[in-house]
N, C-alpha and C positions, 0 to 999 in steps of 0.2 A: 564558645569554639573549641575549647581543650575536650568538653564533654562530647562533642561531635565527633572528634577524632579519635577519642578513645572507644567510641562505638563502633567508628569504622574499623578500626584496627582489630577489635574483638570479633567483628563480624567477618573480616577476612580470615582470621584464625579459624573461626568456626568452619568456613567454608573449604579451607586447606585441609583441615583433619578430616571432612565428610567426604572428601575426593574419592577414597575407595569405596564408600556406600554408594556415592554418585555412579561410580564405574558399575557396581553391582546392581544398581537401579536400570542403567541402561539395557542389561540382559534381561531383565523382567518386563520392562515397559517397551513397548512398540512404537507408540504414539501418544501424544497428551496435547490438550488444546482446550481453550475456553469453548464452552457451548454457545448455542443459538440464543438461550435466555440469557439476561444478565446475571443471574446467580447459578450458573451451571459450569461445570468441568466435565470434558471427557476424556477418560484414560482408557487407551487401548493395550491389553497386554500381549506379550509376545506368544504365548501359547494359552490354551484352555486352562481356566483356574479351577483347582480342584477344592479350593478351600472358599466356598461359597459364602459361608457364615462369616468368616474373616473380612472378606472383601465387602460384604453389605453392611457391616457393623460400623456405625460412624464413629464409635469410641475408638476404633482404631487407626483413625486418620488425625493427622495433626498439620494444620494449612495455615500459612501466614503470608504476609508481603514481604518479599526479601528485605526492604529497608527496616520494616518493624517486625523483628523475630518476636518481641515480647506480647504482640496482640496476636492472639490465636482466632480464627475465623469459624464460627459455629456451623457444622454440618446438620441439615435437616434430615436427610437420606442419602442412600446410595443404592442405585438399581443396576444390578448385573444383566447383561442383554443374554437372550437364550444361546447365544453361540458361546458364552460364557469367557468372552475375550474383552467385551467392550463395558466399561463401567460408567455410568453418569452420577456425577456428584452435585447434589442440588444443597444450596446454602441458604442460610435463613436471611442473609442480607444480599443486596447486589455486589458484585464483585468488581475492583477498578482494574480493568482488563489492561489498561495503560502501563501496568506495574507487573514485572515477574512475581510468581508466587512460588513458595517452596512447599512440596507436599511429601508427606512423610506417612506410608503405610507400614503398620507394625504386624510383625509375623507373617510376612508374604512370602518371603523364601523358605526353600526345603529346610534349612537349619533353623527356621523361625526369626530370623533376622529382620531388621527393618528395611524398607527401600525408600530412598529419598530421591527427588527429582524435582527440575523446574518447569512450570508451566508460563509461558509468555506468548505474546503475539509476534509475528515477524515485525521487526521496527519499520522495514519499508513499507509493507503494507498497512501498517499503522499511519504512516504519512501520506499515503495515496488516499486513505480512508477520510483523512482530515481534506483533503483537496477536493475530492468528489463529494463530500459532504457540504462543503460551502459553495461548491459550484452548481450541484443539481438539487441533492436532497433536502438542504436547508438554504436554497437559494434566497439571499437578502432580499431581492425584490418580489418575488412571486410566490413565496411562502412566510417571509417576514414583513413584507410590505413597507421596505424601508427606502429611502432615497427616492420617493415617487416624484418630488418636484423636478429634479434634474432628468429623472427618468421620461416623464412625459414631455418636458421641454426640449430635450435634445434627440428623440426618436422619431421625428418627421423624415429626414433623409438618413439614408444608409450611411453616405459619406461622412456625414456629422456623427452619425451613432458609432462608427468604428472609432473615428478620431476620440470622441470623447470616452469609449470604452478604453483604449488603450491609455489615454492620459490618466484617466481614474485608476487604472490598474496600477500605473506606474506611481501614482501619489500615494495611493493605499499600501503598496509594497513597502516604500521608502518611509512613510510615516510610522507603518506598524514596527519595521526594525528598529527605527529611532525610539520609539515608545517602548519596546522591548528592552532597550539598553538602558533606558532613564528608570524604568520600573524595576529591573532586576539590581542595577548598581547605584541607585540613588533613593528612589521611593521606598522601596522594600528595605534595605539596610538600616535606613534612619527614620523607619517607621511614619513615613508620609504618605501612606495610601489616601488618605482623605484630599489629597492634591492630585489625585489621578485624572479628573475631567479637566480641570484646568491646564494640566500639562499636556495631556494628549491633545487638546483643541489647540494650544498654542503650537505643538510640533506639527500638527496638520496645516495651520495658518503659514508656518515658516515654508513647508514643502510646496503647498500650492502657490505661494507667491514667487517660489523659486522657478516653478514650471511655468508660471505665468509670463515671467521676464524671459525666459528661454524660448518659449513659444512664440511671443511677440517678435522676436528677432528672426527665428528659424522659419516659422510658417506663419506670416501674417493674415494669409486667408483662413485658414483654419481656426485662428485666433478669433477674427471678426465672425466665424459662423458660431463660435460658442457663445459670444456675447458675455451676457451677465450670468450664464450657467457655470462658466469656469471658476468664477469667485463664489457662487453658492456650492461648489464642491466642499469648502470649509465647512457649511453647515448640513452636510450630506449625513443622514444617521447611520449611512453603512460605514463611513471612514472613521468614525469614531466608536463605532460598535465593535469593530475588530480589536483594537487595542484593549478596550475593557474586557473582551472574550478572553483574549490570551492572558490578561493579567488574573482573571477570576480563575481559569483553569491552570495556570501557572506551566504553562507551554514553555518549552525550551526554544532556541533560536530556530532550528529546522522546522519545528512544529508551528512557530508564529509566521514563519516565512510560507508554509503550506497553507496555512489559513487565510492569509492576505492574499496569496495569490489565487486561492480559490474564490475569495470574495469577489476580488477585480474581474477574475474570468467569469464568473457568474453575472456579474453587472454587465460587461460588454455582450455575454450571449442574450441578456435579457433585452439589451437595447438595440442588437442587430435583428432578432426575431421581431420585436415591434415595429422598428423602422421598416422592414420587409414587407409586413402587413399594411402598414400605413401608407406606404407609397402606392401599393396597389387599391387600396380603398378610395384613393383620390379619383379613381377611374369607375369606381362602383356607383350603382344607382342607390344611394343611402338617402332615405327620408331627411328633409329639411332640419327637423328637430333634433336629430341624431348627429349630425355632420359636426366635425370637430372633436371637442373634449369630450362628449357622451359616448360617441362610438368607440374612443380610445380606451375610456374605462370599461366597455363592457369587452373589448378585445384582451386588455390586461387580465380581466376577471376569468376569461377562458384559458389564458396562458396559465393563471394561477391554478386553475381546476386540472389543467393537464399537468403541470409539476407536480401536485399531490400524488400522481401515480409513481413518483420516486421514493414516497413515504416508506420507511421501514427497509429501504435496500441496503443489504451489507455485501460487502465484497472481500473482505478478510476477516 
C-alpha cells in the first residue's frame, strides 16, 4: 500500500511539473484521439508541420499509459497526411483505449522543445459504448446464445415477455452491483478469486428469491404466468456471465452498472421481438412438422443473423 501511495505522489508531482509543457502542447495540437484500429492514434496539429522528418520518426515519440509511466509503448510507424496536419501513429500492440495515454513528441516546437499531451476517450461515450455493446452488438441471446431456456419458455406472449424482461433486468442489475461490491472489497483484497462462481450464484439466488417473494404478493397473475421460469433465472447463463465479465475486465461501479443494464435490456429486447413474431405465427399457415419449437428455433436463427449486422459497430 505504501508503494502505491508513493507512486501516486510521484506521478502527481510529475504531472504538476509538466503543466507548462502541457500548455505549450495545447498550442501545437488541435485534436487527438484513438484511431479506428485498436493499435492506432490520430493526432491533428494546429498548423501545417514543416518538420516532416521529425514527425514521422517513431524515435521522437514517447508513449505510455498514464498509470504506468515506466512501461513505454512501441511505435511501428508514424504517417503524416498530405495536408501535413494529421499524423496517424501505429503501434506494435493493441492499445487499451479505456485508459488515458500520455504522448511526448520531441523537437516539435520552433525552439526544439518537446510537446506532451494526453489522449483519452470521453468517459461518457465509453459508458454508452458498454451499454450499446451489451444491448445490440454483443446481445447475449442473439450473438452469444445464452439464456435460451428462459428465452424460448417465456416468449410466447408479449405480456409475459415484457414482465419477464423487466424482472430479469431488475435482477441482473441488483445482482451485478452486489457482485461488484463483493468482488472489489472481499474476493479481490483477500485473494479469493477462485470463489467467484460460487459467490456470484449465491448472490443471484438471493436476488431471485427476493423478487419471487415480492412478485408473489404484488402481482400474483404475473407470478403465475412465469411459472417455473422465474426460478430458472437462477440458472440463466446471462445473469452469471455479467458478474464474471465485470470481474475479468476490472470494471468500476458505473461501468458494471452499464454492462448489467445493457445485458438486461438486450434480453428484454430479444424477448419482446420473439414474442411479437410468435403471436403472429399462431395465425400463420405453418406446416405441422414445424409448429411449436422448430419454427421458434428458425425465427431465433433469423434474428441472430439480423443482429450480426451490428458487428463492428462503433459509436465513440
